mmCIF file as gemmi writes it, N, C-alpha and C atoms, coordinates in Angstrom:
data_model
loop_
_atom_site.group_PDB
_atom_site.id
_atom_site.type_symbol
_atom_site.label_atom_id
_atom_site.label_alt_id
_atom_site.label_comp_id
_atom_site.label_asym_id
_atom_site.label_entity_id
_atom_site.label_seq_id
_atom_site.pdbx_PDB_ins_code
_atom_site.Cartn_x
_atom_site.Cartn_y
_atom_site.Cartn_z
_atom_site.occupancy
_atom_site.B_iso_or_equiv
_atom_site.pdbx_formal_charge
_atom_site.auth_seq_id
_atom_site.auth_asym_id
_atom_site.pdbx_PDB_model_num
ATOM 1 N N . MET Axp A 1 ? 23.835 -8.508 31.102 1 0 ? 1 A 1
ATOM 2 C CA . MET Axp A 1 ? 24.004 -7.344 30.279 1 0 ? 1 A 1
ATOM 3 C C . MET Axp A 1 ? 23.498 -7.655 28.879 1 0 ? 1 A 1
ATOM 4 N N . ALA Axp A 2 ? 22.649 -6.8 28.368 1 0 ? 2 A 1
ATOM 5 C CA . ALA Axp A 2 ? 22.064 -7.01 27.051 1 0 ? 2 A 1
ATOM 6 C C . ALA Axp A 2 ? 23.038 -6.578 25.961 1 0 ? 2 A 1
ATOM 7 N N . THR Axp A 3 ? 23.064 -7.381 24.918 1 0 ? 3 A 1
ATOM 8 C CA . THR Axp A 3 ? 23.898 -7.018 23.763 1 0 ? 3 A 1
ATOM 9 C C . THR Axp A 3 ? 22.989 -6.708 22.601 1 0 ? 3 A 1
ATOM 10 N N . ASN Axp A 4 ? 23.375 -5.763 21.819 1 0 ? 4 A 1
ATOM 11 C CA . ASN Axp A 4 ? 22.593 -5.392 20.644 1 0 ? 4 A 1
ATOM 12 C C . ASN Axp A 4 ? 23.204 -6.055 19.42 1 0 ? 4 A 1
ATOM 13 N N . THR Axp A 5 ? 22.564 -7.119 18.982 1 0 ? 5 A 1
ATOM 14 C CA . THR Axp A 5 ? 23.027 -7.776 17.771 1 0 ? 5 A 1
ATOM 15 C C . THR Axp A 5 ? 21.96 -7.623 16.713 1 0 ? 5 A 1
ATOM 16 N N . ARG Axp A 6 ? 22.375 -7.313 15.533 1 0 ? 6 A 1
ATOM 17 C CA . ARG Axp A 6 ? 21.441 -7.132 14.425 1 0 ? 6 A 1
ATOM 18 C C . ARG Axp A 6 ? 21.308 -8.427 13.656 1 0 ? 6 A 1
ATOM 19 N N . VAL Axp A 7 ? 20.112 -8.942 13.633 1 0 ? 7 A 1
ATOM 20 C CA . VAL Axp A 7 ? 19.853 -10.174 12.918 1 0 ? 7 A 1
ATOM 21 C C . VAL Axp A 7 ? 19.427 -9.824 11.492 1 0 ? 7 A 1
ATOM 22 N N . GLN Axp A 8 ? 20.047 -10.476 10.517 1 0 ? 8 A 1
ATOM 23 C CA . GLN Axp A 8 ? 19.752 -10.214 9.116 1 0 ? 8 A 1
ATOM 24 C C . GLN Axp A 8 ? 18.649 -11.155 8.657 1 0 ? 8 A 1
ATOM 25 N N . HIS Axp A 9 ? 17.568 -10.602 8.145 1 0 ? 9 A 1
ATOM 26 C CA . HIS Axp A 9 ? 16.469 -11.391 7.583 1 0 ? 9 A 1
ATOM 27 C C . HIS Axp A 9 ? 16.331 -11.034 6.13 1 0 ? 9 A 1
ATOM 28 N N . GLN Axp A 10 ? 16.103 -12.016 5.306 1 0 ? 10 A 1
ATOM 29 C CA . GLN Axp A 10 ? 15.894 -11.763 3.888 1 0 ? 10 A 1
ATOM 30 C C . GLN Axp A 10 ? 14.488 -12.135 3.487 1 0 ? 10 A 1
ATOM 31 N N . GLU Axp A 11 ? 13.961 -11.364 2.549 1 0 ? 11 A 1
ATOM 32 C CA . GLU Axp A 11 ? 12.614 -11.631 2.022 1 0 ? 11 A 1
ATOM 33 C C . GLU Axp A 11 ? 12.634 -12.839 1.118 1 0 ? 11 A 1
ATOM 34 N N . GLY Axp A 12 ? 11.488 -13.498 1.021 1 0 ? 12 A 1
ATOM 35 C CA . GLY Axp A 12 ? 11.36 -14.632 0.122 1 0 ? 12 A 1
ATOM 36 C C . GLY Axp A 12 ? 11.254 -14.154 -1.315 1 0 ? 12 A 1
ATOM 37 N N . PRO Axp A 13 ? 11.307 -15.102 -2.248 1 0 ? 13 A 1
ATOM 38 C CA . PRO Axp A 13 ? 11.265 -14.719 -3.663 1 0 ? 13 A 1
ATOM 39 C C . PRO Axp A 13 ? 9.922 -14.104 -4.098 1 0 ? 13 A 1
ATOM 40 N N . VAL Axp A 14 ? 8.832 -14.521 -3.495 1 0 ? 14 A 1
ATOM 41 C CA . VAL Axp A 14 ? 7.533 -13.968 -3.883 1 0 ? 14 A 1
ATOM 42 C C . VAL Axp A 14 ? 7.436 -12.51 -3.43 1 0 ? 14 A 1
ATOM 43 N N . ALA Axp A 15 ? 7.817 -12.231 -2.189 1 0 ? 15 A 1
ATOM 44 C CA . ALA Axp A 15 ? 7.76 -10.843 -1.689 1 0 ? 15 A 1
ATOM 45 C C . ALA Axp A 15 ? 8.698 -9.949 -2.497 1 0 ? 15 A 1
ATOM 46 N N . THR Axp A 16 ? 9.861 -10.457 -2.829 1 0 ? 16 A 1
ATOM 47 C CA . THR Axp A 16 ? 10.809 -9.659 -3.627 1 0 ? 16 A 1
ATOM 48 C C . THR Axp A 16 ? 10.227 -9.36 -5.009 1 0 ? 16 A 1
ATOM 49 N N . MET Axp A 17 ? 9.602 -10.341 -5.631 1 0 ? 17 A 1
ATOM 50 C CA . MET Axp A 17 ? 9.022 -10.135 -6.972 1 0 ? 17 A 1
ATOM 51 C C . MET Axp A 17 ? 7.883 -9.109 -6.913 1 0 ? 17 A 1
ATOM 52 N N . ILE Axp A 18 ? 7.017 -9.209 -5.914 1 0 ? 18 A 1
ATOM 53 C CA . ILE Axp A 18 ? 5.918 -8.265 -5.773 1 0 ? 18 A 1
ATOM 54 C C . ILE Axp A 18 ? 6.451 -6.852 -5.551 1 0 ? 18 A 1
ATOM 55 N N . GLU Axp A 19 ? 7.442 -6.716 -4.692 1 0 ? 19 A 1
ATOM 56 C CA . GLU Axp A 19 ? 8.012 -5.404 -4.418 1 0 ? 19 A 1
ATOM 57 C C . GLU Axp A 19 ? 8.702 -4.808 -5.633 1 0 ? 19 A 1
ATOM 58 N N . GLU Axp A 20 ? 9.341 -5.637 -6.422 1 0 ? 20 A 1
ATOM 59 C CA . GLU Axp A 20 ? 9.996 -5.13 -7.63 1 0 ? 20 A 1
ATOM 60 C C . GLU Axp A 20 ? 8.963 -4.626 -8.63 1 0 ? 20 A 1
ATOM 61 N N . GLN Axp A 21 ? 7.815 -5.287 -8.703 1 0 ? 21 A 1
ATOM 62 C CA . GLN Axp A 21 ? 6.767 -4.863 -9.654 1 0 ? 21 A 1
ATOM 63 C C . GLN Axp A 21 ? 6.053 -3.601 -9.156 1 0 ? 21 A 1
ATOM 64 N N . THR Axp A 22 ? 5.736 -3.555 -7.862 1 0 ? 22 A 1
ATOM 65 C CA . THR Axp A 22 ? 5.041 -2.37 -7.339 1 0 ? 22 A 1
ATOM 66 C C . THR Axp A 22 ? 5.93 -1.16 -7.281 1 0 ? 22 A 1
ATOM 67 N N . ALA Axp A 23 ? 7.249 -1.352 -7.21 1 0 ? 23 A 1
ATOM 68 C CA . ALA Axp A 23 ? 8.161 -0.214 -7.202 1 0 ? 23 A 1
ATOM 69 C C . ALA Axp A 23 ? 8.134 0.53 -8.53 1 0 ? 23 A 1
ATOM 70 N N . LYS Axp A 24 ? 7.666 -0.117 -9.591 1 0 ? 24 A 1
ATOM 71 C CA . LYS Axp A 24 ? 7.546 0.525 -10.889 1 0 ? 24 A 1
ATOM 72 C C . LYS Axp A 24 ? 6.362 1.486 -10.952 1 0 ? 24 A 1
ATOM 73 N N . LEU Axp A 25 ? 5.425 1.348 -10.018 1 0 ? 25 A 1
ATOM 74 C CA . LEU Axp A 25 ? 4.236 2.196 -10.02 1 0 ? 25 A 1
ATOM 75 C C . LEU Axp A 25 ? 4.562 3.535 -9.346 1 0 ? 25 A 1
ATOM 76 N N . PRO Axp A 26 ? 4.043 4.62 -9.876 1 0 ? 26 A 1
ATOM 77 C CA . PRO Axp A 26 ? 4.247 5.909 -9.199 1 0 ? 26 A 1
ATOM 78 C C . PRO Axp A 26 ? 3.461 5.958 -7.898 1 0 ? 26 A 1
ATOM 79 N N . SER Axp A 27 ? 4.036 6.588 -6.891 1 0 ? 27 A 1
ATOM 80 C CA . SER Axp A 27 ? 3.391 6.648 -5.58 1 0 ? 27 A 1
ATOM 81 C C . SER Axp A 27 ? 2.055 7.403 -5.641 1 0 ? 27 A 1
ATOM 82 N N . ASP Axp A 28 ? 1.939 8.335 -6.591 1 0 ? 28 A 1
ATOM 83 C CA . ASP Axp A 28 ? 0.693 9.09 -6.702 1 0 ? 28 A 1
ATOM 84 C C . ASP Axp A 28 ? -0.483 8.207 -7.095 1 0 ? 28 A 1
ATOM 85 N N . LEU Axp A 29 ? -0.213 7.098 -7.724 1 0 ? 29 A 1
ATOM 86 C CA . LEU Axp A 29 ? -1.28 6.195 -8.168 1 0 ? 29 A 1
ATOM 87 C C . LEU Axp A 29 ? -2.149 5.756 -6.987 1 0 ? 29 A 1
ATOM 88 N N . PHE Axp A 30 ? -1.514 5.448 -5.887 1 0 ? 30 A 1
ATOM 89 C CA . PHE Axp A 30 ? -2.235 4.981 -4.714 1 0 ? 30 A 1
ATOM 90 C C . PHE Axp A 30 ? -3.071 6.115 -4.075 1 0 ? 30 A 1
ATOM 91 N N . LEU Axp A 31 ? -2.543 7.328 -4.108 1 0 ? 31 A 1
ATOM 92 C CA . LEU Axp A 31 ? -3.287 8.475 -3.594 1 0 ? 31 A 1
ATOM 93 C C . LEU Axp A 31 ? -4.535 8.734 -4.482 1 0 ? 31 A 1
ATOM 94 N N . TRP Axp A 32 ? -4.347 8.708 -5.787 1 0 ? 32 A 1
ATOM 95 C CA . TRP Axp A 32 ? -5.482 8.932 -6.683 1 0 ? 32 A 1
ATOM 96 C C . TRP Axp A 32 ? -6.504 7.787 -6.583 1 0 ? 32 A 1
ATOM 97 N N . ALA Axp A 33 ? -6.031 6.572 -6.377 1 0 ? 33 A 1
ATOM 98 C CA . ALA Axp A 33 ? -6.965 5.449 -6.201 1 0 ? 33 A 1
ATOM 99 C C . ALA Axp A 33 ? -7.806 5.649 -4.93 1 0 ? 33 A 1
ATOM 100 N N . ALA Axp A 34 ? -7.166 6.123 -3.853 1 0 ? 34 A 1
ATOM 101 C CA . ALA Axp A 34 ? -7.902 6.382 -2.612 1 0 ? 34 A 1
ATOM 102 C C . ALA Axp A 34 ? -8.94 7.501 -2.816 1 0 ? 34 A 1
ATOM 103 N N . LEU Axp A 35 ? -8.523 8.564 -3.459 1 0 ? 35 A 1
ATOM 104 C CA . LEU Axp A 35 ? -9.459 9.667 -3.727 1 0 ? 35 A 1
ATOM 105 C C . LEU Axp A 35 ? -10.592 9.202 -4.647 1 0 ? 35 A 1
ATOM 106 N N . GLY Axp A 36 ? -10.26 8.364 -5.62 1 0 ? 36 A 1
ATOM 107 C CA . GLY Axp A 36 ? -11.281 7.845 -6.527 1 0 ? 36 A 1
ATOM 108 C C . GLY Axp A 36 ? -12.299 6.97 -5.793 1 0 ? 36 A 1
ATOM 109 N N . SER Axp A 37 ? -11.814 6.165 -4.866 1 0 ? 37 A 1
ATOM 110 C CA . SER Axp A 37 ? -12.742 5.305 -4.128 1 0 ? 37 A 1
ATOM 111 C C . SER Axp A 37 ? -13.635 6.14 -3.226 1 0 ? 37 A 1
ATOM 112 N N . MET Axp A 38 ? -13.111 7.232 -2.666 1 0 ? 38 A 1
ATOM 113 C CA . MET Axp A 38 ? -13.955 8.116 -1.863 1 0 ? 38 A 1
ATOM 114 C C . MET Axp A 38 ? -15.009 8.794 -2.716 1 0 ? 38 A 1
ATOM 115 N N . ALA Axp A 39 ? -14.62 9.247 -3.904 1 0 ? 39 A 1
ATOM 116 C CA . ALA Axp A 39 ? -15.581 9.885 -4.81 1 0 ? 39 A 1
ATOM 117 C C . ALA Axp A 39 ? -16.634 8.884 -5.266 1 0 ? 39 A 1
ATOM 118 N N . ALA Axp A 40 ? -16.212 7.678 -5.581 1 0 ? 40 A 1
ATOM 119 C CA . ALA Axp A 40 ? -17.167 6.642 -6.002 1 0 ? 40 A 1
ATOM 120 C C . ALA Axp A 40 ? -18.13 6.299 -4.859 1 0 ? 40 A 1
ATOM 121 N N . SER Axp A 41 ? -17.585 6.254 -3.644 1 0 ? 41 A 1
ATOM 122 C CA . SER Axp A 41 ? -18.427 5.971 -2.496 1 0 ? 41 A 1
ATOM 123 C C . SER Axp A 41 ? -19.472 7.048 -2.285 1 0 ? 41 A 1
ATOM 124 N N . LEU Axp A 42 ? -19.07 8.298 -2.409 1 0 ? 42 A 1
ATOM 125 C CA . LEU Axp A 42 ? -19.999 9.412 -2.277 1 0 ? 42 A 1
ATOM 126 C C . LEU Axp A 42 ? -21.083 9.367 -3.348 1 0 ? 42 A 1
ATOM 127 N N . THR Axp A 43 ? -20.666 9.063 -4.563 1 0 ? 43 A 1
ATOM 128 C CA . THR Axp A 43 ? -21.637 8.954 -5.657 1 0 ? 43 A 1
ATOM 129 C C . THR Axp A 43 ? -22.642 7.841 -5.395 1 0 ? 43 A 1
ATOM 130 N N . LEU Axp A 44 ? -22.148 6.698 -4.969 1 0 ? 44 A 1
ATOM 131 C CA . LEU Axp A 44 ? -23.04 5.584 -4.654 1 0 ? 44 A 1
ATOM 132 C C . LEU Axp A 44 ? -23.98 5.93 -3.504 1 0 ? 44 A 1
ATOM 133 N N . LYS Axp A 45 ? -23.469 6.649 -2.51 1 0 ? 45 A 1
ATOM 134 C CA . LYS Axp A 45 ? -24.293 7.049 -1.368 1 0 ? 45 A 1
ATOM 135 C C . LYS Axp A 45 ? -25.417 7.97 -1.835 1 0 ? 45 A 1
ATOM 136 N N . ILE Axp A 46 ? -25.104 8.914 -2.714 1 0 ? 46 A 1
ATOM 137 C CA . ILE Axp A 46 ? -26.122 9.828 -3.241 1 0 ? 46 A 1
ATOM 138 C C . ILE Axp A 46 ? -27.163 9.062 -4.047 1 0 ? 46 A 1
ATOM 139 N N . MET Axp A 47 ? -26.713 8.002 -4.756 1 0 ? 47 A 1
ATOM 140 C CA . MET Axp A 47 ? -27.645 7.195 -5.552 1 0 ? 47 A 1
ATOM 141 C C . MET Axp A 47 ? -28.482 6.26 -4.699 1 0 ? 47 A 1
ATOM 142 N N . GLY Axp A 48 ? -28.221 6.205 -3.401 1 0 ? 48 A 1
ATOM 143 C CA . GLY Axp A 48 ? -29.018 5.381 -2.507 1 0 ? 48 A 1
ATOM 144 C C . GLY Axp A 48 ? -28.514 3.976 -2.32 1 0 ? 48 A 1
ATOM 145 N N . GLN Axp A 49 ? -27.346 3.654 -2.84 1 0 ? 49 A 1
ATOM 146 C CA . GLN Axp A 49 ? -26.791 2.304 -2.685 1 0 ? 49 A 1
ATOM 147 C C . GLN Axp A 49 ? -25.824 2.307 -1.507 1 0 ? 49 A 1
ATOM 148 N N . ASN Axp A 50 ? -26.394 2.331 -0.321 1 0 ? 50 A 1
ATOM 149 C CA . ASN Axp A 50 ? -25.622 2.532 0.899 1 0 ? 50 A 1
ATOM 150 C C . ASN Axp A 50 ? -24.627 1.405 1.18 1 0 ? 50 A 1
ATOM 151 N N . THR Axp A 51 ? -25.043 0.166 0.99 1 0 ? 51 A 1
ATOM 152 C CA . THR Axp A 51 ? -24.163 -0.952 1.272 1 0 ? 51 A 1
ATOM 153 C C . THR Axp A 51 ? -22.949 -0.96 0.349 1 0 ? 51 A 1
ATOM 154 N N . THR Axp A 52 ? -23.191 -0.74 -0.929 1 0 ? 52 A 1
ATOM 155 C CA . THR Axp A 52 ? -22.078 -0.698 -1.889 1 0 ? 52 A 1
ATOM 156 C C . THR Axp A 52 ? -21.202 0.518 -1.624 1 0 ? 52 A 1
ATOM 157 N N . ALA Axp A 53 ? -21.798 1.644 -1.241 1 0 ? 53 A 1
ATOM 158 C CA . ALA Axp A 53 ? -21.019 2.845 -0.934 1 0 ? 53 A 1
ATOM 159 C C . ALA Axp A 53 ? -20.081 2.601 0.247 1 0 ? 53 A 1
ATOM 160 N N . ASN Axp A 54 ? -20.569 1.91 1.266 1 0 ? 54 A 1
ATOM 161 C CA . ASN Axp A 54 ? -19.708 1.595 2.402 1 0 ? 54 A 1
ATOM 162 C C . ASN Axp A 54 ? -18.583 0.646 2.008 1 0 ? 54 A 1
ATOM 163 N N . PHE Axp A 55 ? -18.901 -0.313 1.155 1 0 ? 55 A 1
ATOM 164 C CA . PHE Axp A 55 ? -17.868 -1.262 0.705 1 0 ? 55 A 1
ATOM 165 C C . PHE Axp A 55 ? -16.772 -0.54 -0.067 1 0 ? 55 A 1
ATOM 166 N N . VAL Axp A 56 ? -17.15 0.294 -1.023 1 0 ? 56 A 1
ATOM 167 C CA . VAL Axp A 56 ? -16.163 0.997 -1.849 1 0 ? 56 A 1
ATOM 168 C C . VAL Axp A 56 ? -15.394 2.029 -1.006 1 0 ? 56 A 1
ATOM 169 N N . GLY Axp A 57 ? -16.077 2.678 -0.072 1 0 ? 57 A 1
ATOM 170 C CA . GLY Axp A 57 ? -15.423 3.661 0.79 1 0 ? 57 A 1
ATOM 171 C C . GLY Axp A 57 ? -14.347 3.079 1.678 1 0 ? 57 A 1
ATOM 172 N N . GLN Axp A 58 ? -14.454 1.784 1.989 1 0 ? 58 A 1
ATOM 173 C CA . GLN Axp A 58 ? -13.439 1.159 2.833 1 0 ? 58 A 1
ATOM 174 C C . GLN Axp A 58 ? -12.166 0.812 2.082 1 0 ? 58 A 1
ATOM 175 N N . TRP Axp A 59 ? -12.136 1.029 0.778 1 0 ? 59 A 1
ATOM 176 C CA . TRP Axp A 59 ? -10.92 0.778 0.016 1 0 ? 59 A 1
ATOM 177 C C . TRP Axp A 59 ? -9.878 1.874 0.234 1 0 ? 59 A 1
ATOM 178 N N . ALA Axp A 60 ? -10.317 3.081 0.544 1 0 ? 60 A 1
ATOM 179 C CA . ALA Axp A 60 ? -9.394 4.23 0.642 1 0 ? 60 A 1
ATOM 180 C C . ALA Axp A 60 ? -8.248 3.993 1.631 1 0 ? 60 A 1
ATOM 181 N N . PRO Axp A 61 ? -8.49 3.541 2.86 1 0 ? 61 A 1
ATOM 182 C CA . PRO Axp A 61 ? -7.371 3.311 3.767 1 0 ? 61 A 1
ATOM 183 C C . PRO Axp A 61 ? -6.395 2.25 3.263 1 0 ? 61 A 1
ATOM 184 N N . SER Axp A 62 ? -6.918 1.238 2.587 1 0 ? 62 A 1
ATOM 185 C CA . SER Axp A 62 ? -6.058 0.195 2.039 1 0 ? 62 A 1
ATOM 186 C C . SER Axp A 62 ? -5.141 0.765 0.961 1 0 ? 62 A 1
ATOM 187 N N . PHE Axp A 63 ? -5.691 1.574 0.082 1 0 ? 63 A 1
ATOM 188 C CA . PHE Axp A 63 ? -4.861 2.211 -0.953 1 0 ? 63 A 1
ATOM 189 C C . PHE Axp A 63 ? -3.797 3.103 -0.327 1 0 ? 63 A 1
ATOM 190 N N . LEU Axp A 64 ? -4.158 3.855 0.688 1 0 ? 64 A 1
ATOM 191 C CA . LEU Axp A 64 ? -3.181 4.737 1.333 1 0 ? 64 A 1
ATOM 192 C C . LEU Axp A 64 ? -2.069 3.958 2.014 1 0 ? 64 A 1
ATOM 193 N N . ILE Axp A 65 ? -2.424 2.855 2.649 1 0 ? 65 A 1
ATOM 194 C CA . ILE Axp A 65 ? -1.396 2.014 3.3 1 0 ? 65 A 1
ATOM 195 C C . ILE Axp A 65 ? -0.496 1.382 2.262 1 0 ? 65 A 1
ATOM 196 N N . LEU Axp A 66 ? -1.075 0.936 1.149 1 0 ? 66 A 1
ATOM 197 C CA . LEU Axp A 66 ? -0.239 0.375 0.069 1 0 ? 66 A 1
ATOM 198 C C . LEU Axp A 66 ? 0.69 1.453 -0.493 1 0 ? 66 A 1
ATOM 199 N N . GLY Axp A 67 ? 0.232 2.697 -0.566 1 0 ? 67 A 1
ATOM 200 C CA . GLY Axp A 67 ? 1.083 3.778 -1.039 1 0 ? 67 A 1
ATOM 201 C C . GLY Axp A 67 ? 2.238 4.042 -0.091 1 0 ? 67 A 1
ATOM 202 N N . LEU Axp A 68 ? 1.966 3.981 1.209 1 0 ? 68 A 1
ATOM 203 C CA . LEU Axp A 68 ? 3.032 4.132 2.199 1 0 ? 68 A 1
ATOM 204 C C . LEU Axp A 68 ? 4.057 3.002 2.096 1 0 ? 68 A 1
ATOM 205 N N . TYR Axp A 69 ? 3.568 1.8 1.974 1 0 ? 69 A 1
ATOM 206 C CA . TYR Axp A 69 ? 4.464 0.641 1.823 1 0 ? 69 A 1
ATOM 207 C C . TYR Axp A 69 ? 5.313 0.773 0.568 1 0 ? 69 A 1
ATOM 208 N N . ASN Axp A 70 ? 4.686 1.184 -0.518 1 0 ? 70 A 1
ATOM 209 C CA . ASN Axp A 70 ? 5.4 1.378 -1.78 1 0 ? 70 A 1
ATOM 210 C C . ASN Axp A 70 ? 6.504 2.427 -1.607 1 0 ? 70 A 1
ATOM 211 N N . LYS Axp A 71 ? 6.205 3.505 -0.935 1 0 ? 71 A 1
ATOM 212 C CA . LYS Axp A 71 ? 7.177 4.585 -0.721 1 0 ? 71 A 1
ATOM 213 C C . LYS Axp A 71 ? 8.328 4.101 0.136 1 0 ? 71 A 1
ATOM 214 N N . LEU Axp A 72 ? 8.02 3.332 1.187 1 0 ? 72 A 1
ATOM 215 C CA . LEU Axp A 72 ? 9.082 2.814 2.052 1 0 ? 72 A 1
ATOM 216 C C . LEU Axp A 72 ? 9.987 1.853 1.305 1 0 ? 72 A 1
ATOM 217 N N . VAL Axp A 73 ? 9.4 1.017 0.472 1 0 ? 73 A 1
ATOM 218 C CA . VAL Axp A 73 ? 10.225 0.084 -0.304 1 0 ? 73 A 1
ATOM 219 C C . VAL Axp A 73 ? 11.147 0.829 -1.261 1 0 ? 73 A 1
ATOM 220 N N . LYS Axp A 74 ? 10.637 1.889 -1.858 1 0 ? 74 A 1
ATOM 221 C CA . LYS Axp A 74 ? 11.466 2.689 -2.783 1 0 ? 74 A 1
ATOM 222 C C . LYS Axp A 74 ? 12.59 3.38 -2.021 1 0 ? 74 A 1
ATOM 223 N N . LEU Axp A 75 ? 12.332 3.857 -0.816 1 0 ? 75 A 1
ATOM 224 C CA . LEU Axp A 75 ? 13.336 4.588 -0.055 1 0 ? 75 A 1
ATOM 225 C C . LEU Axp A 75 ? 14.344 3.696 0.642 1 0 ? 75 A 1
ATOM 226 N N . GLU Axp A 76 ? 13.887 2.608 1.23 1 0 ? 76 A 1
ATOM 227 C CA . GLU Axp A 76 ? 14.734 1.795 2.098 1 0 ? 76 A 1
ATOM 228 C C . GLU Axp A 76 ? 15.167 0.472 1.488 1 0 ? 76 A 1
ATOM 229 N N . GLY Axp A 77 ? 14.586 0.044 0.404 1 0 ? 77 A 1
ATOM 230 C CA . GLY Axp A 77 ? 14.885 -1.29 -0.109 1 0 ? 77 A 1
ATOM 231 C C . GLY Axp A 77 ? 13.961 -2.284 0.525 1 0 ? 77 A 1
ATOM 232 N N . HIS Axp A 78 ? 13.864 -3.462 -0.091 1 0 ? 78 A 1
ATOM 233 C CA . HIS Axp A 78 ? 12.833 -4.406 0.39 1 0 ? 78 A 1
ATOM 234 C C . HIS Axp A 78 ? 13.209 -5.172 1.64 1 0 ? 78 A 1
ATOM 235 N N . ASP Axp A 79 ? 14.502 -5.422 1.893 1 0 ? 79 A 1
ATOM 236 C CA . ASP Axp A 79 ? 14.824 -6.165 3.109 1 0 ? 79 A 1
ATOM 237 C C . ASP Axp A 79 ? 16.024 -5.614 3.869 1 0 ? 79 A 1
ATOM 238 N N . GLY Axp A 80 ? 16.569 -4.524 3.447 1 0 ? 80 A 1
ATOM 239 C CA . GLY Axp A 80 ? 17.7 -3.951 4.146 1 0 ? 80 A 1
ATOM 240 C C . GLY Axp A 80 ? 19.018 -4.612 3.859 1 0 ? 80 A 1
ATOM 241 N N . VAL Axp A 81 ? 19.006 -5.759 3.212 1 0 ? 81 A 1
ATOM 242 C CA . VAL Axp A 81 ? 20.224 -6.477 2.884 1 0 ? 81 A 1
ATOM 243 C C . VAL Axp A 81 ? 20.57 -6.245 1.424 1 0 ? 81 A 1
ATOM 244 N N . ASN Axp A 82 ? 19.593 -6.419 0.547 1 0 ? 82 A 1
ATOM 245 C CA . ASN Axp A 82 ? 19.789 -6.273 -0.895 1 0 ? 82 A 1
ATOM 246 C C . ASN Axp A 82 ? 19.341 -4.897 -1.364 1 0 ? 82 A 1
ATOM 247 N N . GLN Axp A 83 ? 20.013 -3.87 -0.949 1 0 ? 83 A 1
ATOM 248 C CA . GLN Axp A 83 ? 19.591 -2.527 -1.334 1 0 ? 83 A 1
ATOM 249 C C . GLN Axp A 83 ? 20.253 -2.094 -2.608 1 0 ? 83 A 1
């Protein structure tokens, strides 16, 4: 018979420090950074710099994921123990 036991894990000091600093940033910052990278990519593409445009365009998903992570940390706390 399976038992449901909740194991408590705590974040290390580096992760905690990073999360405390990024929690100070507004969540909109990551959205605007993603939109900015898409606009910059389009501009570079129009200018004929295809390789650089592709490089800059790939930043958008990373910014959006960082924004989601930032929002989750703000809502749930960084490790569920020290909320």
